[in-house]
N, C-alpha and C positions, 0 to 999 in steps of 0.2 A: 272285512266290515259286511254285516249283515243289514239288510233294510227289507220294508214290506212297502212297495211302490203305490200299491192300492191303498195304503192307509196315509203315505205321506204326500200323495199326490206332486205338485209340480212345485214344492217348497223350494226355493232356492238357496236357502241357509242351510239346508240338512246336510248335503256332502262335504261343506266346510265344516260345522259340528263335528260330524263323524270322522274326520280329518285330524282336527285338534285332539279328540280324546285319544286318537290312536298313538298320538305322541306321548310317552310315557315321563311326565314332567312332574313326578313327585320330588318333593322339594331336596331331597339328597343328590338328585340327578341334575344334569344340565337340560335348560329348555331352548338352546340354541337352534335346533333344528325347527322347533314350532315357531320361533321369531323369524327364523329365515324364511319359513311358509306364509308367516303374516306379512313379511316385508315383501316379498314379491307380490301378493295380491294387492297391497297399498299402492307399491309402485306403478302396477299395470292401472291402477286408477288415477294414477298421476301425482300422488302423494309424495311430498317432501319429508323426508326421513331423519330423524336423530337416534342414535342408539347409545345407552350408556350400560356399563358393564360392572360386575362384582371385581374384586381385587383379583381373582384369579382367569378373570376373562372367561368364566366357564358358563356364567348365565348373563344374560343380558334385558334390559327394559327397551322396550321399542315405542318412541313416540312420532307420530305422523299426522301431517297436517294437508287438508285439501282446502281449496278455496284462496282468497287473497292473502297476501303477506302483511298481515296488521295484527295488531293486538285484539281482545276482547273476543277469543273462540270458545267455542263449546266443547268441551272434554267428553268423550266416550270412555270410560275408564273399567279395565278389567284387570285380573291377575291371572298369569298361566301356570302356576304350578299348582298342585294337587297334594292331597295327603295320601300316607301309604295305605296299601292295601293288606299289608302283612297280617296274617292270621284271620282274616275275614274269610268269611264263607260265601264264594259268590256263586251264583246260577250260570255264570257265563265268564269268558275273558273279560277281566275289566277294561282293558284296553283294546278290545274289539268290539266297538259298540254295536250292538242289537235292539231292534225295536218289537217290542212287544205289547198289545193291549194299547195303543197308542202313545206309548212311551219309550222314551230312548235312554236304554240302560248303558252306564259306562261309568268310569271314574273320572269326576268333573264335569259330568252332564249338568248336573244343577250349580255347582259350585267351582269354577263357574264359566267354563267353556260354552255353554249354551250362549251367554250373552256375547261372549267375545267373537265366536262363530255369526251370530246373526247380525252384529256390526260391521264384521269384514265383509258380509255377503251383500250390503249395503252400499259399501264404498265407491263402487261404480256406480251405482243411483245417484249417490249424493254429489259425486263429483261433475256429473251430467247437468245439474243444476246450475243455475247462474248464482253462485254463492256471494253474497255480498260482505259475510263475516265468516271466519274459519272453522273449520271442523276438526277438531284432533281427535287421534285414536290413541290412547295410553295403556299399553299392556306391560305389565310388572313380573319381577321374579320374587319368590321367597316371601309371598303375603302369607303364608302359612306357618312362617318362621318368626311373627312379629312384625309384620308389614317392614321388612328392611330394603327390600327392592325398590320401591317407589321412591325412598328417600333418595338416591341416586338421581332417579328421573325428576325429581322436583327442585333438588340442586342445579342440575342443569338448566333447566328452565329459567331459574333466579338468575343465574350466571349469563345467561344468552338473552335476558331481558324479555323473555318470552311471557306476556303476562294474560292467560285464558280469563275469560269472564267468570265462569262456572264449571262444574263438573258433574255428571251424572254416573255414579259408581253402580255397575250393574249386578252387584251380588242378590243372590236369590232372595225375592220378598214376595213372592207370587205377584208381581207387577204391582204392589202397592207402593207408595211413595213413604220412604222413612227419612225423618228428618233428624232422629238424633239416636246415637248409640253410647254405649259406656266404654270408659277407658279400659284398658287390660294389661297384665303383665305376668310374666313367668319368672318366677323367684325362687332361689335355691337357698336354703341355710344348711350350714353344716356345723354341727355339735361336735366340738374337740372335747374329749374327756381323757381319762388314763386308765390302761389295763390293771387289772388287779383280779383276785380271788374274789368271787362274788359272794363267799362268807365275810368279806371283810368291805364293806362297800364303804365305809368312811376312809380307807386309806387308798383310795382311787377315786375314780368317777366317770360314771356309767352313762355315756354319750346317748345311748338310748333312751334313759330315764330323763334325760337331759331334752332329748329331742320330743319324747312324750309331753313334758311340760310346755314344749313350745307349741306344740299343737293344740294344747289345752288354751294356753295365752291367744293364738288366733281365734278359737271359740268365744272366748270372753270379749274379744274387739269386735267380732262379728254380732255379737248382742247389742253392744254399743253403736255400733253403725245401724242397726234396724231402726233405731230412732229417728235417723234422718232421711226421711221419706220423700221421694217424686214419684207419684202414681201415674204420670206418664211412662214408667217403666214397668216390667215384670221380670222378677220381682222388684217392688219400688224402692230398693236400698241398695249399697255397695255390698256385694259379697265377697267373703272372704273362705278359700278352699284349700286343704291340704289334699294333695292327690296322689303324691308318692312319698314313701316312707322305706327306708332301710338302714341296716345298721348291724353292728354285732357279729361274731364268730362263733360263740358256743354258749350254752346255758349256765355255764359257771365260771365266765370270763366277764368282767366289765368291759363294756365296748369301748374303743378307744376312739371311734368315730361313728355319728350316724348322720342321715341325708333327709331333709325333709326338702320336697319340693311343691311349692304353694303358688297360688295365685289371688289377684283382686280383679273383679269387674266392678269398677267405682263408677258411679255418678258421674256424668261428662263435667258438671260444673263444680266438680271438687279437686282437692288436690292429692293424689293418689301418693304423692311424695311424702307427705306429712302422715299417710297411714304407716307407711312401712317405717320411716322413722320412729313413730311413737310406738311400734311393736318391736322394734330392735332395741331400742331404749329401755323399755321395761323388762325386756328379756336379760339385756345385762345387769339391770339393777336388781331385778325381782326373783331371778332363776340361778344367775351365776354364783353370788355369794355362798350359797350353800354347799355348791361342787367344789368351790375353791377351798375349801376347807380341808379337802381330801387330796385336791389336785390345782395348784396355783395357777398351772396354763390353762385349765378350762376356760373355755370361749365357746363363742357363737360367731360363724363367720356366713355373712349374708351378701348375696350378690344378686341383682336384678340381670337376667338374660335377655330378656325382651320386653320393650315395653310399647305400647301403641296408646295415642291420646284419643278421648271420646269425641263425637260429633255432637256439639252444642247445638240444641233446637234455635232457630232465628226466625221470627214471624217475617222477618224484611228481608231474608235471603233470596236474591233473583232465581237462584235454583230451585228453591221450594217453591215459588210461584210460577215459573214455567212448567217444573214438573206436574204441579196440581193441575194447573189449566190444560196440559196436554191429558193427563189421565182423567180428566173430568170428575175430581174430588176437592172438596173443599178439606179435607182431613188428612193428616199425616202421623205417620207411627212411630215408636220407639223401638229398638232391639237391644237384647242383652249382649250379643256378640259383637265381634270387632271387625272393623273394614279399615280401609285405607283412606275413608271419608273425613277422617279427623285432622289426617295429615295434610290433606288438600286444603282443608279449612285453615289449619294454621299457617299454611303457606299463603295465606291469603287469597285463596280462589274458594268460594262457596260452593258446598257441595250438598247433594242428597242422594240418596241409595234408591234404587229402583231397577229390579232386574227379575228375570224369569225363573221359576222354580221355586221350591220350598226349601227353606234350612232344616227342615227335619230330614230331607233325605241325604244332606251333605254327610261327609265322613263316614258313611256305614257301608255295608256290603250291598249289594244291588242298588246304587245309587241310580236316580233316573230324575228325567225330565218330562213332562206331559209336554206332546208335540204342540197342543193348544196355547200351553205358555210362550212356547218358541214363537207361534204365530202372533199372540198378543205383542211380544216384544218386538217384533218387527214392524207392528202397525204403530206402537207407540213412539218407536224410534223414528218412523218415516214422519209422524205428525209433530214431533220434536222439532226435527231439522226443518220441515216446513215453517212451523211457527217462529222457529229461531229466525229464519231467513226473512221472513214477513218484517219481523220488528225493526225499530228505527235504528240503524246501528249507532 
């Protein structure tokens, strides 16, 4: 790891953030080494630990608590996995963090090991306080794969009857308070046709042509959805997008199969299931009959691979009130990207998003976070815990 002490000063969080970035926790890999390191830091701070695993016990969530054993705690939450670096042109090793121009570069610096590292660096400090209510640390796996890991953590809390009062999700917002985000899903539709000679298209069914009509159907529904607006968001409507399409073997062969991978980013108070149902129904009734004239077995097969709920804005949310008071802001924001906040909200734990760094830097080569943002995050978390501890239990 490389750093520039003259730039960073004595920031206690920096070595921890750098340590976390050095763990290659791309979602296809295990995160257990990072979880073990975080666990050791939290145990040293006197935390009580709960760990939940995936089916193969190759990945884990960590839930740690300092302060009294009672309900009503404050959760500081972040995910430990990062997106791949494959095919990206980095100026330095993405898992060997380096500081240049008061910015920390490395995969996950912004999304979101910066927040996790700052929170861990403050655990000892928080533990030394005379806490009247618990402070929880929740670190999850596989957020980048549809927020799958945190579901195990939330189920464990429910089973153990641990009921936090609210949660701060530290995704990169440039330390602005975000009170709403869209729901999202990754969906795959496979068109099944029948092979044949391309000179006789009516004696078979080209799955590629079927897939093309399916993409056009998505565009049609997108136009309709643009009429349902919520100007709190940008863009202010539900979006549909086909991002991957493949199929066929040769130019003179009717394709047997074709694949379309698509997504929705739905306004959080809408029913995204109804969107998928409407599209699949129209595909079956409006597209298939023509292709079944040449291939009775022609079909669309649609599967939702990953989905997460939106975060619905709530003026009365205690998480929103607390975060805005600490941030010194009367305004909150909405974002189009997804987080685990909606799952916390669904579990009955009011949540907002507020963390260091910019989402613009996430998922790209030379991802970075400004050191100033990490400093701001540390100050925010100190004020947050102080205010939380001063409030009437």
